N, C-alpha and C positions, 0 to 999 in steps of 0.2 A: 268301654265306658269312659265317659268324659269326667275326669276328676278335676274340678275347678280349684280344689284345694291342694293340688299337687305342688310340692315345693318347686320354685323356679318357674312355675307357669303363671305368668302375669297377664296372659291373653285369655280373656274369658271365652273367646271363640275357638281356642285351640282344642282340636279333637285328637286325642292320643290314639284312637283306633285307626286313624288314617296315617299315622306315622310309620314309615317303612322300617321293616325289621333290619337290624345290623348284621351284615354278612361279611366278616373280615376277609374271607377268601374268595370273594366274588370276582370272577375274571374281568368283567366289564369295568369294575371300579379300579382294579390294579392297572388295567391297560390304559385307562384314562389318566391315571396318576403318572404312569411311566411315560406316556407320550406327551402329556400336557395338553393344554387347550390349544386349538388351532391358532387362536389369536396370539398366544405367547410364542409359539414356534415362529410365526411370521415376524414377530418383533425381533427375535434372536437372530434370524437369518439375514437381517439387513446388513450390507457391506458398506463401510464408510469410504467414500471416494477421496483419496489423498489430495486430489486437485481442488477439492472444496475447502481445504484448510488454507488459511491465509499464509503467504510467503513460501509456498511450496516450490515455486520456480527458483527462487534464490537458493534454497537448500539443495535442490538437485544440481544446480550449476556449481555450487561449492564442492559437492561430492565429486563431480567429474573433474574439476580443476585439481583437487588434491590427488586424485588417482593419476592424472597425467603427470603431475609434479613428481610423485613417487616413482613412476616409470622412468622419467628422465634421470632422476638421481641414480636409479639402479643401472641404467645404461651407461652413465658417466663412470660409475664405480667399476663396471666391467671393462670399459675401455682403458681406464687407468691401470687396472690389474694386468691386462694383456700387454700394454706398452711396457710396464715395469718388468714383466716376465721376459719379454724379448730383449730388453736392455741388459738384464742380468745374464741372459744366455750369451749375448755377444761379448759382454765383459769377461765372462768365464772362458769363452772361446779364444779371445785375444790373450788372456793370461796363460792359458794352457799352451797356446801356440808359441809363446815367447819363453816358455820354461820347459824346454826339452830336457828330460831328466837324463843324467849320465849314470852309468852303473855304480851302485854303491858297493865298494869292495873294502876288504880289510887288507891294508898294505902289507901286513905281516904274513899273509897267506900266499904262498907261491901258487901261481895259476897260469894257464894258457889263455891268452887273450885272443878272441875270435871277432873278426869283422866280416860281415856278409856283404858281398857285391852281387846283387841279384837283379834281374830284369834289365831293361834298356839303360845303357850308360848315357846320360844326358843331363844338361843343366836343369835343375829343378826337380829331378827325379830322386828316388831314394839312393840310387847308385850314381850320385853326382860327386864331383870333386869337393864341393862344399861340405857335404855330410861325411863322406868317407875320410877325407883328410882330417876333419875335426875328430873323428873317432880314432884315427891313427895316432894323432898327437896325444890323446888321452891314454891310449893303451901303452904307448912307448914311455910316457912319463910316469906311469904307475910303477912304483918300485916292486910290487908283487908280481908283475907279469914277467915271465921268463922267456917267452917267445910270442910272436904274433902270427896268427893263421888267417890268411885271406880265404874265406869260404866263397867260391865263385860258382855262379850258375847264371850265365848271361850270354845272349847271342851277339853282343857287341853294342856299338853306338858311336858316340862322338869321339874322334881321335884327339880332339883338344882336351876334353875331360879326362880321357885315359892318360894323355901325356902329363897333365897336371898331377894325377895320382902317382904315376910312375916316378916323376921327379921328387915328390914328397916322400915316398917310401925310401928312395935312395938316400935322401938327406937325413931322415930319421934313423935309418940303419947306421949311417956313419957317425951320427951324434951319440946315440944311446948304446951302440954295440950289442944290439939284440937281433937274433936271427928271425927271418921272415919265411914262412912256408905258405905256398898256395895249394889249396885242396879243391879240386874240380869235382862238381857233381855232374849234372847232365851235360852242360855246355860251357865251353870257354873258347869263344870264337872272336875273331876280329879285335875290336877294342878291348874286350875282356882279356884276350891273350896278351895284348899290349901291356896291360897291368900285371899279369901273372909273371912275365919274364923278369920283373924287378925282384922276385922272391929268390931266396937261396936255393930252394928246391920246389919242384912242382909234382904233386901227387894227383893221380887221376884214377877213375874207375876204368875197367877194361872196355866198357861200352860208352864212355864219355865222348863227346864231340869236341875236338881240339883243332885249332889252326885258323884257317880262313884269313891268311895274312895278305890283305889287299885293301883297296879303298874303292868306294863307289859313290857316285852322285846320281840320284834318280829324280825323275820328274815326269811330266806329261806334256804332250804336244797336241793341241786341238785345232791346228790350222786347217787340215783337210776337212774336218767336220764342219768348221765354220764356213768354208767355201760352199759345201753342199747345202747348208742352211741359209746361205746368203747373208751371213753376219759379217760385218766389217769391223775389224779391230782398229780403234783409234788411240794410238799410244804416242805421246809426245815426250821426247827425251832431250836432254842437253848432253851430248856425247854419243857418238854413233854406237857404242857398245853398251850403253847403260841398261838397255832392256834385253840383252841377249839371253837371259834366263827366263824371260817371260814365256809362259806356256802357250799363249795365244799368238805369238809372233814366230815367224820362221827363223831358223838358225842357220847361219852361214858356215861354210867350211873353216873359215878363219876363226870364228868363235868356237867351233867344236875343237879345233887344234889347241886353242888357248886353254880351254877347260881340261883337255887331256894332259897338257903339260903340267898343269897344277896338280892333277891327280897323281901323275907319275912322281912328282917331287914329294908329295906326302907319303906315297908308297915307299920311296927310298928311305924316308925318315923312319917309317915303321920297320923296315928291314934292318936298318942300323940299330934300332933299339933291341930287336930280337937277337941279333948277333952279339951285341954287347952283353945282354943278359944271359944268354945260353953259352956263349963262348965255344970252346972246343967240343962241347957235348953234342952240338948239332952235326948230323950226318946229312949235309946239304944235298938236295936233288934238284933237277930242273923245275919240278912242280912245287917245291916247298913254298915258294913265295908267289905262287900263281893265283892264290885265293882258294885253293882246295882245302878241304878239312879231312881229318882222319879220326879213327876211333882211338880210344885211350891206349889200347895195346899198341897200335901202330905208332902213336905219338911217342911212346917210350922207346920203340925201336929206332925212330928217326931222331931221337934226342930232343924232341919238343917238350917232353916231360921226363921225369926222373924215375918214378916208381909208381906202382899201384898201391892205393891206400885211401882210407877215408879220414874224417876228422878225429874220431876216437883212436884210430891206429896211430896217427901222427902225435896226438897228445900223450898217449900211453907209451909208445915204443920209441919215438924220435925225440920229443921234448922231455919225456920222463916226468911229466906233471899231469896227473889225471884230472885235476880241478880245472874246469873250463868256465870262463866268464865271457859273456857276449857284450861287446862294446858298440854294436851296431846302433846307429841312430835311425829310429823308425818314426813314422807318423804317430802322434798321440791321438787320443780320442777326439779332441777338438778338430784336429786337422783332417781326420777321416770323415767326420761329420761335414766339414766344410766342402770336401770333395764330393760327398754324396749329394749335397744341396746345390751343386752346380759349379763349383770352382773349376772342375775339369770337364765341364759339359762342352761338347763339340770339339774336343781336342783333336780327335782324328780328322774331322773335316778341315780344321784350321791347318793341320800339318800337310794335308793333301794339296792345299792351294797356297802354300807359302811361296814367296817370290824367289827365295834362295833355297834350293834343295839341300838337304842335310848330307854331310859326308859321313860315310860309315865304312 
């Protein structure tokens, strides 16, 4: 029924009977409200193209420029850090190499001073006259050292380096009036024995290798191989004998005789040093100075050594001082790193092709 007097109804044509009933839970209505009108959804899904905005090219270029600038700054900082790190590393390396530490001892404590002579005896090696003599001077000058022990384990090496050590030991013995003992571990041959005879007594193990009193000069000759390969050696010298040690040139009998005379002279120097050091204790045989070597037990029987014994025995029973202090100068951390990083790289190849073979 149309009630024209219904409050709020100002339209006389309004028919309340045709008004739809209110259904709050009607699915169609909720779905329509939830989804919205298609026209509204279409408006909301519109994507704004940034290129349509004014000045977008400039903004993009600025962003790229700032990104490239930041990357360059980071690269420069990293390069600076790496360079400073290497600089500090090399400064530390040089500082540590120049500050080889000497043993810290209490001068009031009596002790046995030990200096190791190990490995090849050569200039620049640990068993060189430079390092061993410096350790000897420190040990002799220390008022707490009652005796010096040379702990030897070496197959030999340079007779020049050995002679320098022998002379320094004799000088320091006469100056400081301290006894010197040589203790042999595995080997004490050639130049190592040259050093050992400067000691007052030599102690060995029964299985040690002792002796090899001789001199050698070794090298290579490639002349036959070069002839087979058709290689011509072109060597220019001023002086007919200037290149007689060249491994690629033939050696004449005159040159061979000259080298042999020099070796014999150095051999006689070696023999004189051994006889002066060992004196009447030597039981000389025809083979003693032939370059042969003997076991420690045989060396004691021949007078090349005095007794069987090790470092602890000598310190405890001979010197009567159990406290042992090592005066050996060794490579520090920096020097070991330097060698690992190539300071000694190719050393074997260089030695094999040296112009003047080493004397041993």
